[in-house]
C-alpha positions as CSV (number, residue, x, y, z in Angstrom):
1,X,0.0,0.0,0.0
2,X,1.4,3.4,-1.0
3,X,1.6,6.3,1.4
4,X,-1.2,8.1,-0.4
5,X,-3.4,5.0,-0.2
6,X,-2.6,4.6,3.5
7,X,-3.5,8.3,4.2
8,X,-6.8,8.0,2.3
9,X,-7.6,4.8,4.2
10,X,-6.8,6.5,7.6
11,X,-8.9,9.5,6.6
12,X,-11.8,7.2,5.9
13,X,-11.4,5.3,9.2
14,X,-11.1,8.7,11.1
15,X,-14.5,9.8,9.5
16,X,-16.1,6.5,10.5
17,X,-15.0,6.7,14.0
18,X,-16.1,10.3,14.2
19,X,-19.6,9.2,13.1
20,X,-19.6,6.4,15.7
21,X,-18.5,8.9,18.3
22,X,-21.2,11.3,17.5
23,X,-23.9,8.5,17.5
24,X,-22.7,7.3,20.9
25,X,-22.5,10.8,22.4
26,X,-26.0,11.8,21.3
27,X,-27.8,8.7,22.4
28,X,-29.5,8.6,25.8
29,X,-27.1,7.4,28.5
30,X,-23.9,7.2,26.4
31,X,-21.4,4.6,27.5
32,X,-18.4,6.5,28.7
33,X,-16.0,3.6,28.2
34,X,-17.1,3.4,24.5
35,X,-16.6,7.1,24.1
36,X,-13.2,6.9,25.6
37,X,-12.1,4.0,23.4
38,X,-13.4,5.8,20.3
39,X,-11.6,9.0,21.2
40,X,-8.4,7.1,21.7
41,X,-8.7,5.4,18.3
42,X,-9.4,8.7,16.6
43,X,-6.4,10.3,18.2
44,X,-4.1,7.4,17.2
45,X,-5.3,7.7,13.6
46,X,-4.8,11.4,13.7
47,X,-1.2,11.0,15.0
48,X,-0.4,8.4,12.3
49,X,-1.9,10.7,9.6
50,X,0.3,13.6,10.9
51,X,3.4,11.4,10.8
52,X,2.6,10.2,7.2
53,X,1.8,13.7,5.9
54,X,5.1,15.1,7.3
55,X,7.1,12.7,5.1
């Protein structure tokens, strides 16, 4: 997988996690553990994107 493909893949995953995060946060009685896990995944992807884009 090329760097450009990897970046596009990560952007897609980031958007999916953002949608899941929004869905969980807006439902009645959101699960804080799920919110925390999603935020952690989103941050890891953002960090990897930043690293790849600096190359």
